C-alpha positions in Angstrom: 16.7 49.1 28.4 19.7 49.5 26.2 19.8 47.9 22.8 22.8 45.8 21.8 23.9 45.4 18.3 25.0 41.7 17.5 27.9 41.6 14.9 27.8 38.7 12.5 30.4 38.1 9.9 29.3 36.6 6.7 30.9 33.3 7.5 29.1 33.2 11.0 25.8 34.0 9.2 26.3 31.2 6.6 27.1 28.7 9.2 24.1 29.7 11.3 21.8 29.4 8.1 23.4 26.0 7.2 22.9 24.7 10.8 19.3 25.8 10.5 18.7 24.0 7.3 20.2 20.8 8.7 18.0 21.0 11.7 14.9 21.4 9.7 15.6 18.7 7.1 14.1 15.1 7.6 16.5 12.9 9.4 16.2 10.3 6.7 14.6 10.2 3.4 12.7 6.8 3.0 13.3 5.1 -0.3 10.4 3.5 -2.3 10.2 -0.3 -1.7 8.4 -2.7 -4.0 7.1 -6.0 -3.2 5.6 -8.8 -5.2 4.1 -12.3 -4.7 0.9 -14.3 -4.7 -2.6 -13.0 -3.7 -4.9 -16.0 -3.1 -8.6 -16.2 -2.7 -10.8 -19.0 -1.7 -13.7 -20.3 -4.0 -16.9 -18.3 -4.2 -19.4 -21.3 -4.8 -22.5 -19.0 -4.9 -20.9 -17.3 -8.0 -19.3 -20.7 -9.2 -15.8 -19.2 -9.1 -13.0 -21.6 -8.0 -10.2 -20.6 -5.6 -7.3 -18.9 -7.3 -3.9 -17.3 -7.2 -3.1 -14.0 -8.8 0.0 -11.9 -9.0 0.0 -9.2 -6.4 2.2 -6.1 -5.7 2.8 -3.5 -3.1 4.7 -0.2 -3.1 5.8 1.5 0.2 7.0 5.0 0.3 7.7 5.9 4.0 4.7 4.8 5.8 2.4 5.2 2.7 1.5 1.7 1.2 -0.4 0.9 -2.1 -1.4 -2.7 -2.7 -2.8 -4.2 -5.9 -3.6 -7.5 -7.7 -4.6 -8.7 -11.1 -8.3 -9.3 -11.8 -9.1 -12.2 -14.0 -12.3 -13.0 -15.9 -14.2 -15.4 -13.6 -12.9 -19.0 -14.0 -10.3 -18.0 -16.4 -6.8 -16.4 -16.6 -8.0 -13.6 -18.9 -6.8 -10.4 -17.4 -9.4 -7.8 -16.9 -7.7 -5.2 -14.8 -6.5 -4.5 -11.3 -8.1 -4.2 -7.8 -6.1 -1.8 -5.6 -6.0 0.4 -2.6 -3.7 2.8 -0.5 -3.4 3.3 3.3 -0.9 4.6 5.9 1.0 2.0 8.0 1.6 2.6 11.7 4.0 0.5 13.8 4.3 -2.1 10.9 0.5 -2.6 10.8 -2.2 -1.4 8.3 -5.9 -1.8 7.2 -6.5 -1.1 3.6 -9.8 -1.1 1.5 -9.5 -2.2 -2.1 -11.7 -1.8 -5.1 -11.8 -2.1 -8.9 -12.4 1.1 -10.7 -16.0 -0.1 -11.5 -16.5 -1.1 -7.9 -17.5 -4.7 -8.8 -14.8 -6.1 -6.5 -14.3 -4.4 -3.1 -12.3 -5.7 -0.1 -11.0 -4.8 3.4 -7.7 -6.3 4.5 -5.5 -6.1 7.6 -1.9 -6.8 7.4 1.7 -6.2 8.5 4.6 -4.5 6.6 8.4 -4.6 7.1 11.4 -3.9 4.9 11.3 -7.7 3.7 7.4 -8.5 3.3 3.9 -7.3 3.2 1.5 -9.9 4.5 -2.4 -9.3 4.4 -5.7 -11.1 4.8 -9.3 -10.2 4.6 -12.5 -10.5 2.7 -13.5 -9.4 -0.9 -17.0 -8.8 -2.0 -18.0 -9.4 -5.6 -20.9 -8.0 -7.7 -20.9 -9.7 -11.0 -23.6 -8.6 -13.5 -25.9 -11.4 -14.4 -24.4 -13.7 -11.7 -25.0 -12.1 -8.5 -23.1 -11.2 -5.4 -20.7 -13.1 -3.1 -17.7 -12.9 -0.9 -14.5 -14.8 -0.3 -11.5 -14.9 2.1 -8.1 -13.8 0.6 -4.5 -13.5 1.7 -1.2 -12.3 0.2 2.3 -12.6 0.9 4.4 -10.2 -1.0 8.3 -10.2 -0.8 10.6 -7.4 -1.3 12.0 -7.0 -4.9 
């Protein structure tokens, strides 16, 4: 078998490398999208906590989604921290588990995400020292900012 030498000029080589780089690059770079709105939870009678609405946010970067909301001292609007979670959305749907850093509030939510809105609903479980445990239904509608 005879070997053939392939001649490449520097301009041919540069064009080939450029074409390869373009072919390997992602088709589109997803921009980060932020959402904000209300996160509403039903009352938790067992813990004597009324229904409430708290500010909620979400950030989507490609198919990665992070959701979070403000946590208030039970029965007040004194801000104690945040409950949050992250997940991967597929075909505009997601399931996310949320928690406070201490683990006193945990949740599991199902929802949908689009360029315009994040909508979710699920159940939060609470463990409050000296008060006990309970759960409540919550939902959020967060609009693109």
